N, C-alpha and C positions, 0 to 999 in steps of 0.2 A: 511294448508298452515299458512303463517306468514301474519298477518293483516296489516302491515306496510313494505313498500320496504327499510325501512331505520334501522340502527342500531345505537344507540346512545353509544359513546365510551368516557369514562371517563379516559384522558391519559394525564398526566403531568400537571393536573390542566384545561385543555380544554376539551371541549366537542363535538367534532366533529362528524357529521353523516356520516354514511358509507352506501352507495347505494348499495344494494344487486343485484340489477340487473348489475351492471357494475364488479362486483368480476367474475374473471376467474379463480382463484387457490386460495386455502388455504394451506399452507405446516407448518408442525411443524419441526423445525430444531435443533440439538444439535451442538452448535460449541465448539470445544476445543481450549482453549485460549493458542495458543503457544505465542512467544516471537513477532512473525510477527504481529499476530491477536490483540495483547495486546496494540499495538500502537493505533488502532481503538477503541477498547473496554477498554479505560484506567481506567473507572469510577469503575471496577470490583476489589474486593481485591485480593492480590497475592495468596492468599490460595485456592481461586475459580479455578477450572478447565474446567467448561463448562458453557456455557452461554445457555439459552433456549430460544428459538425465535419461534414465530408465524410470518409468511409472509403472506399477504394477497396481492394478484397480482390483480391490475386493469389495462385497458388500459391506463392510464395516470402515471402509475408507482406503485412501489410496497411501501406497509406501513409495517414497522416492530414494532412488539411489543416483547420488551425483558424483560426477567424475570430470576430471581437467583434461583428458586426453579422450579423442573419440574412439582410438583402439581398445580402451580399456572399457568404453561403454558397450561397442559392438560386441566384446567377448562376452561380458554379462549377460547382455541382451539373446546372444545366441544361445547360452547354458539355459536361460530361463524358457526358451521357445523349446529348446531341446528335452525339457525336463517336462514340460507340460504337453507337447505334442511332437513327438519327435517323427510322426510319419505325413503330416500334413504340411506342404510348403506351396503357396499360391503365388505366382509372380504378377505384378500388375504394373501399370505404367506409372513412372515417378510424377508427382505432383508439380504444381507449376513453381518455379523458384522464385523466391522474391529478392529484389536488390536492396543494398543497404539503406538508401533513402525511404524506400517503401515501410521497412521493418522500423525504420526510426519515426515513421509515422504512425504506425500501429501502436508502438509505445513512446508516446511524446515524452519528452524531459519536462520536469514543472517550469513554467515562467514565474519569476520573481517580478512583478509589475507593481509599481507604486506612482500614483498621479501620472499615470500615462508614459513612464519612463520604464523599459524594460532593464533588469539588471542580471548579469551572467552568473553570478554565484550568491548562493544564500548569505554569505557572509557580506556580500555589498549591500544587498537589500536591507539588511539588520542595520547595517550603519546608516542607509539613507534613512529607514523607519526612525532609528533613535534620534537623529539629526531632525528630523520633522516632528517629533513629539517633543524634542526638547526645545525647539522654536515656538510651538504652540503654548507650553508652560510658559515662557518667556514673555509672549504676548500678552496671556491672559495675567500674569503678575503684574505687567507694566498697565494693563487697562483697569485692574484693581486699583494700583497704586494712583492712578489718573483720577479716578472716580472718587476714591476716598479724600484726596486733596481738593478737589471741586465740591464735594459734599453731595453729590447727586446718585451716588451709589443706592441709599435707601430709596430715594424718589423713583427710579428706575424700576427697582423690584416693586414697589407698589403700584406702579402703571402697567407693569408687565404681568401683574398675577392677574387672574379671573376674579369677577365678583363671586362673593360666596352665594351658593345654590341654597333655595328654600330648603328648610328641614324636612326630612321625610316623615310621614305619618307612621305612627308607633303600629308596630304589628300585633296582631290578635295572640294573646298567649296561648301557647299550646298545652293542651290538656293530655294527660296521659292515657292510654286506652287500659280498657279493664277487661 
């Protein structure tokens, strides 16, 4: 058994203590860095495809330890397991592996679609959206200029506005309670 109920963790220049009695689960996770997840894990270089993660679950929340190499993650995971329960090891059959296309479907990248056309990047989408909004503004300005020249702009507004409704009856005045 472990002589101390606490584990000292050197993480990001800090040295927190982790209480082993409060740990409910320890998991090792491989995260595929898709475009959607890269927004959260922005500090990794573009050539890295997988982030290696050790998650320690506790009643007050989870603590994540991120690694760039699988060997570092495995070493940290083994140390945590040894500190929590050095005497129990259960071997189980491995889970079903997922192929890269299956993983891409699980975490789909966002699609930038405008008027039925799909754009590959957000920059292209924004450029097309700006062009469309600019064209709409020019069309409205042209319509207003033509309407003012003809003099039908005010007539169109009067025709398109609904008839005024009948006035509502006055409400009974409120009396304060005594």
